[in-house]
KELUMRO-497562 format. One record per residue: residue number from 0; residue in one letter; x negated, y negated, z of N, C-alpha, C, CB in turn. Coordinates in steps of 0.1 Angstrom, whole numbers. Glycine has a CB too. Layout:
% KELUMRO-497562
REC / fipa / drenfi / npx / npy / npz / capx / capy / capz / cpx / cpy / cpz / cbpx / cbpy / cbpz
REC / NUM / A / X / Y / Z / X / Y / Z / X / Y / Z / X / Y / Z
...
END
This chain:
% KELUMRO-497562
REC / fipa / drenfi / npx / npy / npz / capx / capy / capz / cpx / cpy / cpz / cbpx / cbpy / cbpz
REC / 0 / M / -2585 / -514 / 2135 / -2575 / -507 / 2143 / -2583 / -502 / 2156 / -2568 / -496 / 2135
REC / 1 / S / -2580 / -508 / 2167 / -2587 / -504 / 2179 / -2579 / -493 / 2186 / -2589 / -516 / 2188
REC / 2 / L / -2587 / -484 / 2193 / -2581 / -473 / 2200 / -2579 / -478 / 2215 / -2589 / -460 / 2200
REC / 3 / R / -2567 / -476 / 2220 / -2564 / -480 / 2234 / -2563 / -467 / 2242 / -2551 / -488 / 2235
REC / 4 / H / -2564 / -469 / 2255 / -2563 / -457 / 2264 / -2548 / -455 / 2269 / -2572 / -460 / 2277
REC / 5 / Y / -2544 / -443 / 2268 / -2530 / -440 / 2271 / -2529 / -427 / 2279 / -2521 / -438 / 2259
REC / 6 / E / -2518 / -425 / 2286 / -2515 / -413 / 2293 / -2500 / -411 / 2291 / -2518 / -414 / 2309
REC / 7 / T / -2496 / -399 / 2286 / -2482 / -396 / 2285 / -2479 / -384 / 2293 / -2479 / -393 / 2270
REC / 8 / M / -2470 / -386 / 2302 / -2465 / -375 / 2311 / -2452 / -370 / 2304 / -2462 / -379 / 2326
REC / 9 / F / -2451 / -356 / 2303 / -2438 / -351 / 2297 / -2434 / -339 / 2305 / -2440 / -348 / 2282
REC / 10 / I / -2421 / -336 / 2305 / -2415 / -325 / 2313 / -2408 / -316 / 2303 / -2405 / -330 / 2324
REC / 11 / L / -2413 / -303 / 2302 / -2406 / -293 / 2294 / -2396 / -286 / 2302 / -2417 / -284 / 2287
REC / 12 / K / -2386 / -280 / 2294 / -2376 / -271 / 2301 / -2384 / -259 / 2307 / -2366 / -266 / 2291
REC / 13 / P / -2380 / -255 / 2319 / -2387 / -244 / 2326 / -2383 / -231 / 2320 / -2383 / -244 / 2341
REC / 14 / T / -2373 / -230 / 2312 / -2368 / -217 / 2306 / -2376 / -213 / 2293 / -2354 / -218 / 2303
REC / 15 / L / -2385 / -221 / 2289 / -2393 / -218 / 2276 / -2402 / -207 / 2279 / -2401 / -231 / 2272
REC / 16 / T / -2405 / -199 / 2268 / -2414 / -188 / 2269 / -2428 / -194 / 2268 / -2412 / -178 / 2257
REC / 17 / D / -2439 / -186 / 2271 / -2452 / -191 / 2270 / -2456 / -196 / 2256 / -2462 / -180 / 2275
REC / 18 / E / -2451 / -189 / 2246 / -2454 / -193 / 2232 / -2447 / -206 / 2229 / -2449 / -182 / 2222
REC / 19 / E / -2435 / -208 / 2233 / -2427 / -220 / 2230 / -2434 / -232 / 2237 / -2413 / -219 / 2235
REC / 20 / R / -2438 / -230 / 2250 / -2445 / -240 / 2258 / -2458 / -244 / 2251 / -2448 / -235 / 2272
REC / 21 / A / -2466 / -234 / 2247 / -2479 / -237 / 2240 / -2477 / -244 / 2227 / -2487 / -224 / 2238
REC / 22 / K / -2466 / -240 / 2220 / -2464 / -247 / 2207 / -2460 / -261 / 2209 / -2452 / -239 / 2199
REC / 23 / N / -2452 / -264 / 2219 / -2448 / -278 / 2222 / -2460 / -287 / 2226 / -2438 / -279 / 2233
REC / 24 / V / -2469 / -281 / 2234 / -2481 / -289 / 2238 / -2490 / -291 / 2226 / -2488 / -281 / 2250
REC / 25 / E / -2492 / -281 / 2218 / -2500 / -282 / 2206 / -2494 / -292 / 2196 / -2501 / -268 / 2199
REC / 26 / N / -2481 / -292 / 2195 / -2475 / -302 / 2186 / -2477 / -316 / 2190 / -2460 / -299 / 2184
REC / 27 / I / -2476 / -318 / 2203 / -2478 / -332 / 2209 / -2493 / -336 / 2206 / -2475 / -332 / 2224
REC / 28 / Q / -2502 / -327 / 2209 / -2516 / -331 / 2206 / -2519 / -333 / 2192 / -2525 / -320 / 2212
REC / 29 / N / -2513 / -325 / 2183 / -2514 / -327 / 2168 / -2509 / -340 / 2163 / -2508 / -316 / 2161
REC / 30 / V / -2498 / -345 / 2169 / -2492 / -358 / 2165 / -2502 / -369 / 2168 / -2479 / -360 / 2172
REC / 31 / I / -2508 / -368 / 2180 / -2518 / -378 / 2184 / -2530 / -378 / 2174 / -2523 / -376 / 2198
REC / 32 / K / -2535 / -366 / 2171 / -2547 / -365 / 2162 / -2544 / -369 / 2148 / -2552 / -351 / 2163
REC / 33 / E / -2532 / -365 / 2143 / -2528 / -368 / 2129 / -2526 / -383 / 2127 / -2516 / -361 / 2125
REC / 34 / N / -2524 / -391 / 2138 / -2521 / -405 / 2137 / -2533 / -413 / 2141 / -2509 / -409 / 2145
REC / 35 / G / -2545 / -408 / 2141 / -2557 / -415 / 2144 / -2562 / -415 / 2158 / -2556 / -429 / 2139
REC / 36 / G / -2556 / -407 / 2167 / -2559 / -407 / 2181 / -2569 / -396 / 2184 / -2547 / -405 / 2189
REC / 37 / E / -2574 / -396 / 2197 / -2583 / -386 / 2202 / -2578 / -382 / 2215 / -2598 / -392 / 2203
REC / 38 / V / -2575 / -369 / 2217 / -2571 / -363 / 2230 / -2583 / -361 / 2239 / -2563 / -350 / 2228
REC / 39 / A / -2583 / -368 / 2250 / -2594 / -367 / 2260 / -2592 / -355 / 2269 / -2596 / -380 / 2267
REC / 40 / A / -2580 / -353 / 2274 / -2577 / -342 / 2284 / -2562 / -339 / 2284 / -2583 / -346 / 2298
REC / 41 / L / -2560 / -327 / 2289 / -2546 / -322 / 2291 / -2545 / -316 / 2305 / -2541 / -312 / 2280
REC / 42 / D / -2536 / -322 / 2313 / -2535 / -317 / 2327 / -2521 / -310 / 2328 / -2536 / -328 / 2337
REC / 43 / K / -2522 / -296 / 2330 / -2510 / -289 / 2332 / -2507 / -288 / 2347 / -2511 / -274 / 2326
REC / 44 / I / -2497 / -296 / 2351 / -2494 / -297 / 2365 / -2486 / -285 / 2370 / -2486 / -310 / 2368
REC / 45 / G / -2477 / -280 / 2361 / -2469 / -268 / 2364 / -2454 / -271 / 2367 / -2475 / -261 / 2376
REC / 46 / V / -2447 / -261 / 2371 / -2433 / -262 / 2373 / -2431 / -269 / 2387 / -2426 / -248 / 2373
REC / 47 / R / -2422 / -279 / 2387 / -2419 / -287 / 2399 / -2405 / -289 / 2400 / -2427 / -300 / 2400
REC / 48 / E / -2400 / -292 / 2412 / -2386 / -296 / 2415 / -2384 / -310 / 2409 / -2383 / -295 / 2430
REC / 49 / L / -2373 / -312 / 2402 / -2370 / -325 / 2397 / -2363 / -334 / 2408 / -2361 / -324 / 2384
REC / 50 / A / -2365 / -347 / 2407 / -2359 / -356 / 2417 / -2343 / -355 / 2416 / -2363 / -370 / 2415
REC / 51 / Y / -2339 / -353 / 2404 / -2324 / -351 / 2402 / -2322 / -342 / 2389 / -2317 / -365 / 2399
REC / 52 / P / -2311 / -335 / 2388 / -2309 / -326 / 2377 / -2309 / -334 / 2364 / -2296 / -319 / 2378
REC / 53 / I / -2316 / -328 / 2354 / -2316 / -333 / 2340 / -2311 / -322 / 2331 / -2331 / -338 / 2336
REC / 54 / A / -2301 / -325 / 2324 / -2294 / -315 / 2315 / -2292 / -302 / 2322 / -2304 / -313 / 2302
REC / 55 / K / -2287 / -303 / 2334 / -2284 / -291 / 2343 / -2296 / -283 / 2348 / -2275 / -282 / 2336
REC / 56 / F / -2308 / -289 / 2346 / -2321 / -282 / 2351 / -2325 / -289 / 2364 / -2332 / -283 / 2340
REC / 57 / E / -2328 / -280 / 2374 / -2333 / -285 / 2387 / -2348 / -286 / 2387 / -2327 / -275 / 2398
REC / 58 / R / -2355 / -279 / 2378 / -2369 / -278 / 2378 / -2374 / -282 / 2364 / -2375 / -264 / 2382
REC / 59 / G / -2387 / -285 / 2363 / -2393 / -289 / 2350 / -2408 / -285 / 2350 / -2391 / -303 / 2346
REC / 60 / D / -2413 / -283 / 2338 / -2427 / -279 / 2336 / -2435 / -292 / 2332 / -2429 / -268 / 2326
REC / 61 / Y / -2443 / -298 / 2341 / -2449 / -310 / 2340 / -2463 / -309 / 2333 / -2451 / -317 / 2353
REC / 62 / Y / -2466 / -319 / 2324 / -2479 / -320 / 2317 / -2482 / -335 / 2316 / -2479 / -313 / 2303
REC / 63 / I / -2496 / -338 / 2316 / -2500 / -351 / 2313 / -2511 / -350 / 2303 / -2506 / -358 / 2326
REC / 64 / V / -2510 / -358 / 2292 / -2520 / -358 / 2282 / -2527 / -372 / 2282 / -2515 / -354 / 2267
REC / 65 / Y / -2540 / -372 / 2283 / -2548 / -384 / 2283 / -2554 / -386 / 2269 / -2559 / -384 / 2294
REC / 66 / Y / -2553 / -397 / 2263 / -2558 / -399 / 2249 / -2561 / -414 / 2246 / -2548 / -393 / 2239
REC / 67 / K / -2569 / -415 / 2236 / -2571 / -429 / 2230 / -2565 / -429 / 2216 / -2587 / -432 / 2229
REC / 68 / A / -2557 / -439 / 2213 / -2550 / -440 / 2200 / -2546 / -454 / 2197 / -2538 / -431 / 2201
REC / 69 / P / -2544 / -456 / 2184 / -2538 / -469 / 2180 / -2523 / -470 / 2184 / -2539 / -472 / 2165
REC / 70 / A / -2518 / -481 / 2185 / -2504 / -483 / 2190 / -2494 / -475 / 2181 / -2500 / -498 / 2190
REC / 71 / S / -2497 / -475 / 2168 / -2488 / -468 / 2158 / -2487 / -453 / 2161 / -2493 / -469 / 2144
REC / 72 / A / -2498 / -447 / 2167 / -2497 / -433 / 2170 / -2488 / -430 / 2182 / -2512 / -428 / 2174
REC / 73 / V / -2488 / -440 / 2192 / -2479 / -439 / 2203 / -2464 / -440 / 2199 / -2482 / -449 / 2214
REC / 74 / L / -2462 / -449 / 2190 / -2448 / -450 / 2184 / -2443 / -438 / 2178 / -2447 / -462 / 2174
REC / 75 / E / -2452 / -431 / 2169 / -2448 / -419 / 2163 / -2447 / -408 / 2173 / -2459 / -415 / 2152
REC / 76 / L / -2456 / -407 / 2182 / -2455 / -396 / 2193 / -2441 / -397 / 2200 / -2467 / -397 / 2203
REC / 77 / E / -2438 / -409 / 2205 / -2425 / -411 / 2212 / -2413 / -408 / 2203 / -2425 / -425 / 2218
REC / 78 / R / -2414 / -412 / 2190 / -2403 / -409 / 2181 / -2401 / -394 / 2180 / -2406 / -415 / 2167
REC / 79 / Q / -2411 / -387 / 2178 / -2410 / -372 / 2177 / -2406 / -366 / 2190 / -2423 / -366 / 2172
REC / 80 / M / -2410 / -371 / 2202 / -2406 / -366 / 2215 / -2391 / -368 / 2217 / -2415 / -372 / 2226
REC / 81 / R / -2386 / -379 / 2213 / -2372 / -382 / 2215 / -2363 / -371 / 2208 / -2368 / -396 / 2209
REC / 82 / Y / -2367 / -366 / 2197 / -2359 / -356 / 2190 / -2363 / -341 / 2194 / -2362 / -357 / 2175
REC / 83 / N / -2372 / -339 / 2203 / -2375 / -326 / 2207 / -2366 / -321 / 2218 / -2390 / -325 / 2212
REC / 84 / E / -2358 / -311 / 2216 / -2348 / -307 / 2225 / -2354 / -299 / 2237 / -2338 / -298 / 2219
REC / 85 / D / -2367 / -295 / 2236 / -2374 / -287 / 2246 / -2379 / -297 / 2257 / -2385 / -279 / 2241
REC / 86 / L / -2380 / -310 / 2254 / -2385 / -320 / 2264 / -2373 / -325 / 2272 / -2392 / -331 / 2257
REC / 87 / L / -2375 / -326 / 2285 / -2365 / -332 / 2294 / -2367 / -347 / 2295 / -2365 / -325 / 2308
REC / 88 / R / -2379 / -351 / 2297 / -2383 / -365 / 2299 / -2398 / -367 / 2295 / -2381 / -369 / 2314
REC / 89 / F / -2401 / -379 / 2291 / -2415 / -383 / 2289 / -2417 / -398 / 2292 / -2419 / -380 / 2274
REC / 90 / M / -2429 / -401 / 2295 / -2432 / -415 / 2298 / -2447 / -418 / 2294 / -2430 / -418 / 2314
REC / 91 / T / -2449 / -429 / 2288 / -2463 / -433 / 2284 / -2467 / -445 / 2291 / -2463 / -435 / 2268
REC / 92 / V / -2480 / -445 / 2296 / -2486 / -456 / 2303 / -2498 / -460 / 2295 / -2490 / -452 / 2318
REC / 93 / K / -2500 / -473 / 2293 / -2511 / -479 / 2286 / -2521 / -485 / 2296 / -2507 / -489 / 2275
REC / 94 / Y / -2534 / -482 / 2295 / -2544 / -487 / 2304 / -2551 / -498 / 2297 / -2554 / -476 / 2309
REC / 95 / E / -2550 / -511 / 2302 / -2555 / -522 / 2295 / -2568 / -529 / 2300 / -2544 / -533 / 2295
REC / 96 / N / -2568 / -532 / 2313 / -2580 / -540 / 2318 / -2591 / -530 / 2322 / -2576 / -548 / 2330
REC / 97 / K / -2603 / -536 / 2324 / -2615 / -527 / 2327 / -2612 / -518 / 2339 / -2627 / -536 / 2330
REC / 98 / K / -2606 / -523 / 2350 / -2603 / -515 / 2362 / -2595 / -503 / 2358 / -2597 / -524 / 2373
REC / 99 / E / -2584 / -505 / 2350 / -2575 / -494 / 2347 / -2582 / -484 / 2338 / -2563 / -500 / 2339
REC / 100 / I / -2590 / -489 / 2328 / -2597 / -480 / 2319 / -2607 / -472 / 2327 / -2605 / -488 / 2308
REC / 101 / K / -2614 / -478 / 2337 / -2623 / -470 / 2346 / -2616 / -459 / 2353 / -2630 / -480 / 2356
REC / 102 / R / -2604 / -462 / 2358 / -2596 / -452 / 2365 / -2591 / -441 / 2355 / -2583 / -459 / 2371
REC / 103 / W / -2588 / -445 / 2343 / -2584 / -435 / 2333 / -2596 / -425 / 2330 / -2580 / -442 / 2320
REC / 104 / E / -2608 / -431 / 2329 / -2620 / -422 / 2327 / -2622 / -413 / 2339 / -2632 / -431 / 2324
REC / 105 / E / -2620 / -417 / 2351 / -2622 / -409 / 2363 / -2612 / -398 / 2362 / -2620 / -417 / 2375
REC / 106 / M / -2599 / -401 / 2359 / -2589 / -390 / 2358 / -2592 / -380 / 2348 / -2575 / -397 / 2356
REC / 107 / V / -2597 / -384 / 2336 / -2601 / -375 / 2326 / -2612 / -365 / 2330 / -2605 / -383 / 2313
REC / 108 / K / -2621 / -371 / 2338 / -2632 / -362 / 2343 / -2627 / -352 / 2353 / -2643 / -371 / 2349
REC / 109 / N / -2617 / -355 / 2360 / -2612 / -346 / 2371 / -2602 / -336 / 2366 / -2606 / -354 / 2382
REC / 110 / V / -2599 / -336 / 2353 / -2589 / -327 / 2348 / -2596 / -314 / 2345 / -2582 / -332 / 2335
END
């Protein structure tokens, strides 16, 4: 089972308390670790204006988590994210070729 390089961007509701926000971020990292992945970095981008309203929210709290994991971990992470009502949106990107992986490593260093 080989570990691949991934980045998952997710947007939390801006109305969450600090504790709820921290719990959501921790849960996402735990799902990755429990399924054989390694979290390399977490980038908290912060609250930003959304391009269009999502569930009546005009703003969202953006995060990006960089990690290495088997494909099964990504499937489980996305399954759990779909059922999380605190998440407005999420998107996962897989880095495959050497050029992309080098860019992933640079982004992790800069976080």
